[in-house]
N, CA, C and O atoms as a GROMACS GRO file, in nm:
protein
  364
    1MET      N    1  -2.624   2.080  -1.595
    1MET     CA    2  -2.640   2.213  -1.540
    1MET      C    3  -2.742   2.288  -1.626
    1MET      O    4  -2.735   2.285  -1.749
    2LEU      N    5  -2.835   2.356  -1.561
    2LEU     CA    6  -2.934   2.440  -1.629
    2LEU      C    7  -2.904   2.586  -1.601
    2LEU      O    8  -2.866   2.623  -1.490
    3VAL      N    9  -2.920   2.668  -1.702
    3VAL     CA   10  -2.898   2.812  -1.690
    3VAL      C   11  -3.027   2.883  -1.730
    3VAL      O   12  -3.082   2.857  -1.838
    4ALA      N   13  -3.076   2.971  -1.644
    4ALA     CA   14  -3.199   3.045  -1.673
    4ALA      C   15  -3.168   3.195  -1.682
    4ALA      O   16  -3.084   3.247  -1.609
    5VAL      N   17  -3.237   3.261  -1.772
    5VAL     CA   18  -3.231   3.407  -1.781
    5VAL      C   19  -3.355   3.459  -1.707
    5VAL      O   20  -3.467   3.417  -1.735
    6ILE      N   21  -3.333   3.552  -1.614
    6ILE     CA   22  -3.443   3.610  -1.537
    6ILE      C   23  -3.438   3.762  -1.549
    6ILE      O   24  -3.335   3.820  -1.583
    7ARG      N   25  -3.552   3.826  -1.521
    7ARG     CA   26  -3.557   3.973  -1.520
    7ARG      C   27  -3.658   4.016  -1.414
    7ARG      O   28  -3.748   3.940  -1.378
    8PRO      N   29  -3.643   4.140  -1.366
    8PRO     CA   30  -3.737   4.190  -1.265
    8PRO      C   31  -3.874   4.217  -1.326
    8PRO      O   32  -3.886   4.260  -1.441
    9LEU      N   33  -3.978   4.191  -1.247
    9LEU     CA   34  -4.115   4.225  -1.285
    9LEU      C   35  -4.148   4.357  -1.216
    9LEU      O   36  -4.159   4.362  -1.094
   10GLU      N   37  -4.164   4.460  -1.293
   10GLU     CA   38  -4.196   4.590  -1.236
   10GLU      C   39  -4.280   4.667  -1.336
   10GLU      O   40  -4.249   4.668  -1.456
   11SER      N   41  -4.386   4.730  -1.289
   11SER     CA   42  -4.474   4.810  -1.375
   11SER      C   43  -4.486   4.950  -1.321
   11SER      O   44  -4.469   4.974  -1.201
   12HIS      N   45  -4.515   5.042  -1.410
   12HIS     CA   46  -4.535   5.182  -1.376
   12HIS      C   47  -4.655   5.229  -1.456
   12HIS      O   48  -4.660   5.208  -1.578
   13THR      N   49  -4.752   5.294  -1.391
   13THR     CA   50  -4.868   5.346  -1.464
   13THR      C   51  -4.874   5.497  -1.450
   13THR      O   52  -4.828   5.555  -1.352
   14VAL      N   53  -4.932   5.559  -1.551
   14VAL     CA   54  -4.948   5.704  -1.551
   14VAL      C   55  -5.078   5.739  -1.623
   14VAL      O   56  -5.111   5.680  -1.726
   15GLU      N   57  -5.150   5.836  -1.569
   15GLU     CA   58  -5.273   5.888  -1.631
   15GLU      C   59  -5.236   6.009  -1.716
   15GLU      O   60  -5.168   6.100  -1.668
   16LEU      N   61  -5.280   6.010  -1.842
   16LEU     CA   62  -5.249   6.120  -1.933
   16LEU      C   63  -5.375   6.170  -2.001
   16LEU      O   64  -5.467   6.093  -2.028
   17THR      N   65  -5.379   6.299  -2.027
   17THR     CA   66  -5.487   6.361  -2.102
   17THR      C   67  -5.425   6.450  -2.209
   17THR      O   68  -5.332   6.526  -2.180
   18GLY      N   69  -5.476   6.441  -2.332
   18GLY     CA   70  -5.425   6.523  -2.440
   18GLY      C   71  -5.534   6.571  -2.530
   18GLY      O   72  -5.649   6.527  -2.521
   19LYS      N   73  -5.498   6.662  -2.619
   19LYS     CA   74  -5.594   6.720  -2.713
   19LYS      C   75  -5.617   6.630  -2.834
   19LYS      O   76  -5.720   6.640  -2.900
   20SER      N   77  -5.519   6.540  -2.863
   20SER     CA   78  -5.529   6.450  -2.978
   20SER      C   79  -5.447   6.325  -2.950
   20SER      O   80  -5.374   6.319  -2.851
   21LEU      N   81  -5.459   6.225  -3.038
   21LEU     CA   82  -5.377   6.106  -3.024
   21LEU      C   83  -5.229   6.139  -3.035
   21LEU      O   84  -5.146   6.081  -2.964
   22GLU      N   85  -5.196   6.230  -3.124
   22GLU     CA   86  -5.056   6.271  -3.140
   22GLU      C   87  -5.002   6.334  -3.011
   22GLU      O   88  -4.889   6.307  -2.971
   23ASP      N   89  -5.085   6.417  -2.947
   23ASP     CA   90  -5.046   6.481  -2.821
   23ASP      C   91  -5.023   6.375  -2.713
   23ASP      O   92  -4.925   6.381  -2.639
   24VAL      N   93  -5.113   6.279  -2.704
   24VAL     CA   94  -5.099   6.171  -2.606
   24VAL      C   95  -4.974   6.090  -2.635
   24VAL      O   96  -4.902   6.053  -2.543
   25HIS      N   97  -4.947   6.062  -2.762
   25HIS     CA   98  -4.829   5.985  -2.800
   25HIS      C   99  -4.701   6.057  -2.756
   25HIS      O  100  -4.610   5.993  -2.702
   26VAL      N  101  -4.694   6.186  -2.776
   26VAL     CA  102  -4.577   6.264  -2.732
   26VAL      C  103  -4.561   6.252  -2.581
   26VAL      O  104  -4.450   6.233  -2.531
   27GLN      N  105  -4.670   6.264  -2.508
   27GLN     CA  106  -4.665   6.254  -2.362
   27GLN      C  107  -4.620   6.115  -2.318
   27GLN      O  108  -4.545   6.101  -2.221
   28LEU      N  109  -4.664   6.012  -2.388
   28LEU     CA  110  -4.625   5.876  -2.355
   28LEU      C  111  -4.474   5.859  -2.365
   28LEU      O  112  -4.412   5.799  -2.276
   29THR      N  113  -4.414   5.911  -2.471
   29THR     CA  114  -4.269   5.898  -2.486
   29THR      C  115  -4.195   5.977  -2.379
   29THR      O  116  -4.087   5.937  -2.336
   30GLU      N  117  -4.252   6.088  -2.335
   30GLU     CA  118  -4.189   6.170  -2.230
   30GLU      C  119  -4.198   6.103  -2.093
   30GLU      O  120  -4.111   6.124  -2.008
   31HIS      N  121  -4.302   6.024  -2.070
   31HIS     CA  122  -4.324   5.962  -1.939
   31HIS      C  123  -4.267   5.821  -1.927
   31HIS      O  124  -4.278   5.759  -1.821
   32ALA      N  125  -4.207   5.769  -2.033
   32ALA     CA  126  -4.152   5.632  -2.029
   32ALA      C  127  -4.025   5.630  -1.945
   32ALA      O  128  -3.926   5.694  -1.982
   33PRO      N  129  -4.026   5.558  -1.832
   33PRO     CA  130  -3.904   5.548  -1.751
   33PRO      C  131  -3.795   5.470  -1.826
   33PRO      O  132  -3.827   5.384  -1.909
   34ALA      N  133  -3.670   5.497  -1.797
   34ALA     CA  134  -3.558   5.425  -1.859
   34ALA      C  135  -3.569   5.276  -1.825
   34ALA      O  136  -3.591   5.239  -1.710
   35GLY      N  137  -3.552   5.192  -1.927
   35GLY     CA  138  -3.558   5.048  -1.907
   35GLY      C  139  -3.698   4.990  -1.911
   35GLY      O  140  -3.716   4.869  -1.896
   36PHE      N  141  -3.799   5.074  -1.931
   36PHE     CA  142  -3.938   5.029  -1.936
   36PHE      C  143  -3.991   5.043  -2.078
   36PHE      O  144  -3.952   5.133  -2.152
   37ASP      N  145  -4.081   4.952  -2.116
   37ASP     CA  146  -4.149   4.959  -2.246
   37ASP      C  147  -4.298   4.981  -2.224
   37ASP      O  148  -4.355   4.930  -2.128
   38LEU      N  149  -4.359   5.057  -2.312
   38LEU     CA  150  -4.504   5.077  -2.308
   38LEU      C  151  -4.572   4.947  -2.350
   38LEU      O  152  -4.544   4.894  -2.457
   39VAL      N  153  -4.660   4.895  -2.265
   39VAL     CA  154  -4.730   4.770  -2.296
   39VAL      C  155  -4.880   4.789  -2.314
   39VAL      O  156  -4.947   4.704  -2.372
   40SER      N  157  -4.933   4.901  -2.264
   40SER     CA  158  -5.076   4.924  -2.278
   40SER      C  159  -5.107   5.072  -2.259
   40SER      O  160  -5.052   5.137  -2.170
   41ALA      N  161  -5.194   5.124  -2.344
   41ALA     CA  162  -5.238   5.263  -2.332
   41ALA      C  163  -5.371   5.281  -2.405
   41ALA      O  164  -5.376   5.350  -2.507
   42PRO      N  165  -5.478   5.219  -2.354
   42PRO     CA  166  -5.606   5.233  -2.422
   42PRO      C  167  -5.657   5.378  -2.416
   42PRO      O  168  -5.659   5.440  -2.309
   43ALA      N  169  -5.696   5.431  -2.531
   43ALA     CA  170  -5.742   5.569  -2.539
   43ALA      C  171  -5.893   5.576  -2.518
   43ALA      O  172  -5.969   5.492  -2.566
   44ARG      N  173  -5.935   5.681  -2.444
   44ARG     CA  174  -6.078   5.705  -2.421
   44ARG      C  175  -6.107   5.852  -2.452
   44ARG      O  176  -6.029   5.941  -2.419
   45MET      N  177  -6.220   5.874  -2.516
   45MET     CA  178  -6.263   6.011  -2.543
   45MET      C  179  -6.313   6.074  -2.413
   45MET      O  180  -6.380   6.007  -2.334
   46LEU      N  181  -6.283   6.199  -2.391
   46LEU     CA  182  -6.332   6.270  -2.273
   46LEU      C  183  -6.481   6.297  -2.290
   46LEU      O  184  -6.525   6.333  -2.399
   47LYS      N  185  -6.557   6.281  -2.186
   47LYS     CA  186  -6.700   6.308  -2.192
   47LYS      C  187  -6.725   6.457  -2.170
   47LYS      O  188  -6.674   6.516  -2.075
   48GLY      N  189  -6.802   6.516  -2.258
   48GLY     CA  190  -6.838   6.656  -2.245
   48GLY      C  191  -6.728   6.754  -2.279
   48GLY      O  192  -6.742   6.874  -2.254
   49ALA      N  193  -6.618   6.706  -2.336
   49ALA     CA  194  -6.507   6.796  -2.374
   49ALA      C  195  -6.429   6.730  -2.487
   49ALA      O  196  -6.441   6.610  -2.512
   50GLN      N  197  -6.350   6.812  -2.555
   50GLN     CA  198  -6.264   6.757  -2.660
   50GLN      C  199  -6.136   6.708  -2.595
   50GLN      O  200  -6.079   6.775  -2.508
   51GLY      N  201  -6.092   6.594  -2.636
   51GLY     CA  202  -5.966   6.542  -2.586
   51GLY      C  203  -5.971   6.392  -2.565
   51GLY      O  204  -6.075   6.327  -2.579
   52ILE      N  205  -5.856   6.339  -2.530
   52ILE     CA  206  -5.839   6.196  -2.511
   52ILE      C  207  -5.764   6.173  -2.381
   52ILE      O  208  -5.673   6.248  -2.346
   53GLU      N  209  -5.805   6.069  -2.309
   53GLU     CA  210  -5.732   6.032  -2.189
   53GLU      C  211  -5.690   5.887  -2.198
   53GLU      O  212  -5.750   5.809  -2.272
   54THR      N  213  -5.587   5.850  -2.124
   54THR     CA  214  -5.540   5.713  -2.123
   54THR      C  215  -5.474   5.681  -1.990
   54THR      O  216  -5.422   5.769  -1.921
   55THR      N  217  -5.477   5.555  -1.955
   55THR     CA  218  -5.398   5.504  -1.844
   55THR      C  219  -5.291   5.417  -1.907
   55THR      O  220  -5.318   5.307  -1.955
   56ALA      N  221  -5.169   5.467  -1.908
   56ALA     CA  222  -5.058   5.398  -1.972
   56ALA      C  223  -4.987   5.308  -1.872
   56ALA      O  224  -4.967   5.345  -1.757
   57ARG      N  225  -4.950   5.189  -1.919
   57ARG     CA  226  -4.874   5.096  -1.835
   57ARG      C  227  -4.740   5.067  -1.902
   57ARG      O  228  -4.734   5.028  -2.019
   58PHE      N  229  -4.634   5.086  -1.826
   58PHE     CA  230  -4.499   5.057  -1.871
   58PHE      C  231  -4.445   4.942  -1.787
   58PHE      O  232  -4.459   4.942  -1.665
   59ASP      N  233  -4.383   4.843  -1.852
   59ASP     CA  234  -4.322   4.730  -1.781
   59ASP      C  235  -4.171   4.733  -1.799
   59ASP      O  236  -4.121   4.767  -1.907
   60ARG      N  237  -4.099   4.698  -1.693
   60ARG     CA  238  -3.953   4.693  -1.700
   60ARG      C  239  -3.912   4.580  -1.793
   60ARG      O  240  -3.965   4.469  -1.785
   61ARG      N  241  -3.816   4.608  -1.880
   61ARG     CA  242  -3.767   4.508  -1.975
   61ARG      C  243  -3.614   4.493  -1.970
   61ARG      O  244  -3.557   4.416  -2.047
   62ASP      N  245  -3.548   4.567  -1.882
   62ASP     CA  246  -3.403   4.555  -1.873
   62ASP      C  247  -3.365   4.481  -1.745
   62ASP      O  248  -3.453   4.433  -1.673
   63GLY      N  249  -3.240   4.472  -1.717
   63GLY     CA  250  -3.194   4.414  -1.592
   63GLY      C  251  -3.192   4.263  -1.590
   63GLY      O  252  -3.206   4.203  -1.483
   64THR      N  253  -3.173   4.198  -1.706
   64THR     CA  254  -3.168   4.052  -1.706
   64THR      C  255  -3.039   4.002  -1.642
   64THR      O  256  -2.937   4.070  -1.643
   65ARG      N  257  -3.048   3.884  -1.587
   65ARG     CA  258  -2.929   3.816  -1.534
   65ARG      C  259  -2.951   3.666  -1.544
   65ARG      O  260  -3.062   3.620  -1.570
   66GLU      N  261  -2.844   3.589  -1.525
   66GLU     CA  262  -2.851   3.444  -1.534
   66GLU      C  263  -2.834   3.381  -1.397
   66GLU      O  264  -2.759   3.430  -1.312
   67ILE      N  265  -2.905   3.269  -1.377
   67ILE     CA  266  -2.887   3.186  -1.258
   67ILE      C  267  -2.864   3.044  -1.305
   67ILE      O  268  -2.907   3.006  -1.414
   68GLU      N  269  -2.795   2.963  -1.223
   68GLU     CA  270  -2.762   2.826  -1.260
   68GLU      C  271  -2.802   2.729  -1.149
   68GLU      O  272  -2.796   2.762  -1.031
   69ALA      N  273  -2.843   2.609  -1.190
   69ALA     CA  274  -2.876   2.503  -1.094
   69ALA      C  275  -2.868   2.368  -1.165
   69ALA      O  276  -2.863   2.361  -1.288
   70GLU      N  277  -2.865   2.262  -1.086
   70GLU     CA  278  -2.855   2.127  -1.141
   70GLU      C  279  -2.988   2.076  -1.197
   70GLU      O  280  -2.988   1.998  -1.292
   71ASP      N  281  -3.100   2.121  -1.139
   71ASP     CA  282  -3.230   2.071  -1.186
   71ASP      C  283  -3.332   2.185  -1.188
   71ASP      O  284  -3.309   2.292  -1.131
   72MET      N  285  -3.444   2.159  -1.253
   72MET     CA  286  -3.547   2.262  -1.274
   72MET      C  287  -3.610   2.308  -1.142
   72MET      O  288  -3.634   2.427  -1.124
   73ASP      N  289  -3.637   2.216  -1.050
   73ASP     CA  290  -3.698   2.254  -0.923
   73ASP      C  291  -3.609   2.351  -0.845
   73ASP      O  292  -3.657   2.450  -0.789
   74THR      N  293  -3.479   2.321  -0.842
   74THR     CA  294  -3.385   2.410  -0.773
   74THR      C  295  -3.379   2.545  -0.843
   74THR      O  296  -3.375   2.649  -0.778
   75LEU      N  297  -3.377   2.541  -0.975
   75LEU     CA  298  -3.373   2.665  -1.054
   75LEU      C  299  -3.494   2.752  -1.025
   75LEU      O  300  -3.480   2.873  -1.005
   76LEU      N  301  -3.613   2.692  -1.023
   76LEU     CA  302  -3.735   2.766  -0.994
   76LEU      C  303  -3.731   2.827  -0.854
   76LEU      O  304  -3.779   2.938  -0.833
   77GLY      N  305  -3.674   2.754  -0.760
   77GLY     CA  306  -3.663   2.805  -0.623
   77GLY      C  307  -3.565   2.920  -0.608
   77GLY      O  308  -3.569   2.993  -0.510
   78MET      N  309  -3.477   2.936  -0.705
   78MET     CA  310  -3.376   3.043  -0.701
   78MET      C  311  -3.426   3.175  -0.758
   78MET      O  312  -3.362   3.278  -0.741
   79VAL      N  313  -3.541   3.173  -0.826
   79VAL     CA  314  -3.595   3.296  -0.885
   79VAL      C  315  -3.646   3.384  -0.770
   79VAL      O  316  -3.739   3.346  -0.699
   80PRO      N  317  -3.587   3.503  -0.752
   80PRO     CA  318  -3.629   3.590  -0.641
   80PRO      C  319  -3.772   3.641  -0.660
   80PRO      O  320  -3.822   3.647  -0.772
   81ASP      N  321  -3.837   3.677  -0.550
   81ASP     CA  322  -3.969   3.740  -0.558
   81ASP      C  323  -3.957   3.867  -0.642
   81ASP      O  324  -3.860   3.942  -0.631
   82GLY      N  325  -4.056   3.889  -0.724
   82GLY     CA  326  -4.056   4.008  -0.810
   82GLY      C  327  -3.975   3.991  -0.937
   82GLY      O  328  -3.951   4.088  -1.009
   83TRP      N  329  -3.934   3.869  -0.968
   83TRP     CA  330  -3.861   3.840  -1.091
   83TRP      C  331  -3.935   3.732  -1.168
   83TRP      O  332  -4.017   3.660  -1.110
   84GLN      N  333  -3.907   3.719  -1.298
   84GLN     CA  334  -3.966   3.614  -1.378
   84GLN      C  335  -3.858   3.545  -1.461
   84GLN      O  336  -3.760   3.608  -1.501
   85MET      N  337  -3.879   3.417  -1.485
   85MET     CA  338  -3.786   3.340  -1.566
   85MET      C  339  -3.827   3.355  -1.713
   85MET      O  340  -3.943   3.335  -1.749
   86LEU      N  341  -3.730   3.390  -1.797
   86LEU     CA  342  -3.757   3.410  -1.939
   86LEU      C  343  -3.723   3.287  -2.022
   86LEU      O  344  -3.797   3.251  -2.114
   87SER      N  345  -3.612   3.222  -1.990
   87SER     CA  346  -3.570   3.107  -2.070
   87SER      C  347  -3.479   3.017  -1.987
   87SER      O  348  -3.420   3.060  -1.888
   88VAL      N  349  -3.469   2.892  -2.030
   88VAL     CA  350  -3.382   2.794  -1.966
   88VAL      C  351  -3.308   2.719  -2.076
   88VAL      O  352  -3.365   2.682  -2.178
   89ARG      N  353  -3.178   2.696  -2.052
   89ARG     CA  354  -3.100   2.617  -2.145
   89ARG      C  355  -3.004   2.527  -2.068
   89ARG      O  356  -2.971   2.554  -1.952
   90ARG      N  357  -2.962   2.419  -2.133
   90ARG     CA  358  -2.861   2.331  -2.074
   90ARG      C  359  -2.723   2.387  -2.101
   90ARG      O  360  -2.694   2.432  -2.212
   91ALA      N  361  -2.639   2.382  -1.999
   91ALA     CA  362  -2.502   2.432  -2.017
   91ALA      C  363  -2.405   2.315  -2.027
   91ALA      O  364  -2.285   2.335  -2.042
   0.00000   0.00000   0.00000
């Protein structure tokens, strides 16, 4: 028997503009949805003005569950659309 841990694949993006990196950082923590982690937020200087802008991407990291099957092919077929397999172990 094989047991796999799976989790949903979901992303959320938000455009932010701030006066400084510290300001943008505060906004990032305020905009982080529950269960999501910040995975990318490249900073860009505003053209013709003082400030920084970013497109932040948050990915879901919660909601794991286990699925079981006799073989790897069956296990792979059981992973729902919009989910990813994190690990597999023998039970």
